[in-house]
C-alpha positions as CSV (number, residue, x, y, z in Angstrom):
1,M,180.5,85.4,195.6
2,P,183.4,87.1,197.8
3,E,182.8,87.2,201.4
4,D,183.9,89.9,204.2
5,L,186.0,88.6,206.9
6,D,183.0,87.9,209.0
7,G,181.7,85.6,206.2
8,S,179.0,87.9,204.9
9,P,178.7,88.3,201.2
10,K,180.5,91.3,199.8
11,T,177.5,93.0,198.2
12,W,177.3,96.6,196.7
13,R,175.4,97.5,199.8
14,G,177.8,95.9,202.0
15,R,180.9,97.9,200.7
16,V,178.9,101.1,200.8
17,E,177.9,100.5,204.5
18,A,181.4,99.4,205.4
19,L,182.8,102.7,203.7
20,M,180.1,105.0,205.3
21,D,180.5,103.3,208.8
22,S,184.2,104.2,208.7
23,R,185.2,106.9,211.1
24,L,187.9,108.0,208.8
25,M,185.4,108.4,206.1
26,L,183.2,110.6,208.2
27,G,186.2,112.7,209.3
28,A,187.2,113.2,205.8
29,L,183.7,114.2,204.9
30,I,183.6,116.8,207.7
31,A,186.9,118.2,206.5
32,V,185.7,118.4,203.0
33,L,182.4,120.0,203.9
34,T,184.1,122.5,206.1
35,V,186.5,123.6,203.4
36,A,183.9,123.5,200.7
37,S,181.4,125.5,202.9
38,A,184.2,128.2,203.6
39,W,185.0,128.6,199.9
40,V,181.5,128.8,198.8
41,A,180.5,131.3,201.5
42,Y,183.5,133.4,200.4
43,R,182.5,133.3,196.9
44,S,178.8,134.2,197.8
45,T,180.0,137.1,199.9
46,S,182.5,138.3,197.0
47,A,179.8,138.2,194.5
48,A,177.3,139.8,196.7
49,L,180.0,142.6,197.1
50,D,180.5,142.9,193.5
51,S,176.7,143.2,193.0
52,S,176.4,146.0,195.6
53,T,179.5,147.8,194.1
54,L,178.1,147.6,190.5
55,D,174.7,149.0,191.6
56,F,176.6,151.9,193.4
57,Y,178.4,152.9,190.1
58,A,175.3,152.1,188.0
59,A,173.2,154.5,190.3
60,K,175.9,157.2,190.0
61,E,175.8,156.8,186.1
62,M,172.1,157.0,186.1
63,Q,172.2,160.4,187.9
64,R,174.7,161.6,185.5
65,A,172.5,160.6,182.7
66,S,169.6,162.4,184.3
67,L,171.6,165.5,184.8
68,L,172.9,165.4,181.2
69,G,169.4,164.8,180.0
70,L,168.4,168.0,182.1
71,D,171.2,170.0,180.6
72,G,170.1,168.8,177.2
73,N,166.5,169.8,177.6
74,A,167.6,173.2,178.8
75,G,169.9,173.8,175.9
76,Y,167.0,172.7,173.4
77,I,164.6,175.2,175.0
78,I,167.2,178.0,174.7
79,D,167.8,176.8,171.0
80,L,164.1,176.7,170.2
81,V,163.3,180.2,171.7
82,A,166.3,181.5,169.6
83,Y,165.0,179.8,166.5
84,L,161.5,181.1,166.7
85,R,162.6,184.5,167.7
86,Y,165.0,184.4,164.7
87,N,162.1,183.4,162.3
88,E,160.0,186.3,163.8
89,L,162.7,188.9,163.0
90,K,164.6,187.8,160.0
91,E,162.1,189.7,157.6
92,R,161.8,192.9,159.4
93,A,165.1,193.1,161.5
94,P,167.8,190.8,159.9
95,D,170.6,192.1,161.9
96,Q,168.5,191.7,165.2
97,A,167.5,188.2,164.0
98,E,171.0,187.3,163.5
99,E,172.0,188.6,166.9
100,V,169.2,186.5,168.3
101,L,170.3,183.5,166.3
102,N,173.9,183.7,167.6
103,R,172.6,183.2,171.3
104,G,171.9,179.7,170.3
105,S,174.3,176.9,170.6
106,P,177.0,175.8,168.2
107,E,174.8,172.8,167.5
108,L,171.8,175.1,166.5
109,L,174.1,177.1,164.2
110,A,175.6,174.3,162.6
111,A,172.3,172.7,162.0
112,M,170.8,175.7,160.3
113,D,172.4,175.0,157.0
114,R,171.2,171.4,156.9
115,P,168.3,170.6,154.7
116,G,166.5,168.7,157.4
117,G,167.6,171.2,160.2
118,P,167.9,172.6,162.5
119,F,166.2,170.2,165.0
120,D,167.1,166.9,163.0
121,E,168.4,163.8,164.1
122,V,172.0,165.1,164.0
123,Y,171.1,168.0,166.3
124,R,169.2,165.7,168.7
125,S,172.2,163.2,168.7
126,A,174.7,166.1,169.5
127,R,172.3,167.5,172.2
128,Y,171.4,164.2,173.8
129,G,174.2,161.9,172.8
130,K,176.0,162.0,176.2
131,A,172.9,161.5,178.1
132,H,172.0,158.5,175.9
133,A,175.6,157.1,176.3
134,A,175.4,157.5,180.2
135,L,172.1,155.8,180.2
136,D,173.3,152.8,178.3
137,S,176.5,152.5,180.6
138,A,174.2,152.6,183.7
139,Q,172.0,150.0,182.2
140,A,175.0,147.7,181.4
141,L,176.3,148.1,184.9
142,Y,172.8,147.2,186.2
143,D,172.9,144.0,184.1
144,E,176.3,143.1,185.6
145,A,175.1,143.8,189.0
146,D,172.1,141.4,188.5
147,R,174.3,138.8,187.1
148,A,176.6,139.1,190.1
149,S,173.5,139.0,192.3
150,L,172.3,135.7,190.7
151,V,175.9,134.2,191.4
152,A,175.9,135.2,195.0
153,E,172.4,133.7,195.4
154,R,173.7,130.5,193.8
155,F,176.7,130.3,196.0
156,A,174.5,131.1,199.1
157,L,172.3,128.1,198.2
158,G,175.5,125.9,197.9
159,T,176.4,127.2,201.4
160,A,172.9,126.1,202.7
161,I,173.3,122.7,201.1
162,L,176.7,122.1,202.5
163,S,175.5,123.2,205.9
164,I,172.8,120.5,205.7
165,G,175.7,118.1,204.6
166,L,177.5,118.9,207.9
167,G,174.8,118.6,210.1
168,A,174.1,115.2,208.5
169,T,177.7,114.2,209.1
170,A,177.7,115.1,212.6
171,W,174.5,113.0,213.3
172,A,176.1,110.2,211.4
173,A,179.2,110.2,213.7
174,L,176.9,110.2,216.8
175,L,175.1,107.1,215.7
176,H,175.9,103.3,216.4
177,K,177.8,101.5,213.7
178,H,175.8,99.6,211.1
179,S,173.0,101.8,211.8
180,L,170.8,102.3,208.6
181,L,170.2,105.9,209.9
182,R,173.8,106.5,210.1
183,L,174.2,105.2,206.6
184,V,171.4,107.4,205.2
185,F,173.1,110.6,206.9
186,A,176.4,109.6,205.6
187,L,175.0,109.4,201.9
188,L,173.1,112.7,202.5
189,A,176.5,114.5,203.4
190,V,178.0,112.9,200.2
191,A,175.0,114.0,198.1
192,S,175.3,117.6,199.7
193,V,179.1,117.8,198.4
194,V,178.1,116.8,195.0
195,A,175.0,119.0,194.7
196,A,177.0,121.9,196.0
197,L,179.9,121.4,193.7
198,A,177.5,120.9,190.7
199,L,175.8,124.3,191.6
200,A,179.0,126.1,191.7
201,F,180.8,124.7,188.6
202,L,178.4,122.8,186.3
203,L,175.6,125.1,185.9
204,P,176.0,127.8,183.2
205,S,176.7,131.3,184.4
206,P,173.6,133.6,184.3
């Protein structure tokens, strides 16, 4: 079996210990962990900002959907009153009935000649279509905001893991060479880099 310069066998553990005991290796770990922490923290902040922005626009779109829905309800009530009043007057006062009906919306007038009208699916779609479209748009924005929030949480977790790695590397640098605890801390630092990068790149997007 090959031996080190001091005559000890070159085992796998011996190679790992020699590598982890190297101050150059610990310095490289600190540099990698620092850069990775900064990048992951930036991605977390960016995703959180995206989530907040999307939530803001979703809330605006939801408010717009509510206003359009109220406008649709108001128009429906006006049309319903006009239609009921038209039915009351069409036999005894046709001219007055037509005048009352003309106070209704273009959607009501267009629906009067349809077999299933006037308050059929086509009428409801015309009356509430914009409100439903705004509601769907708001829901899509909320879904995007939720996905961005999950990404922010993932990168925030990566930042926490890398912070543990930085702390472990600092402790490893303070301990005596060939110390088992130093090896444990150094391996923990390497594991934190691997875990954080896996969290950032390997896991599927939400």
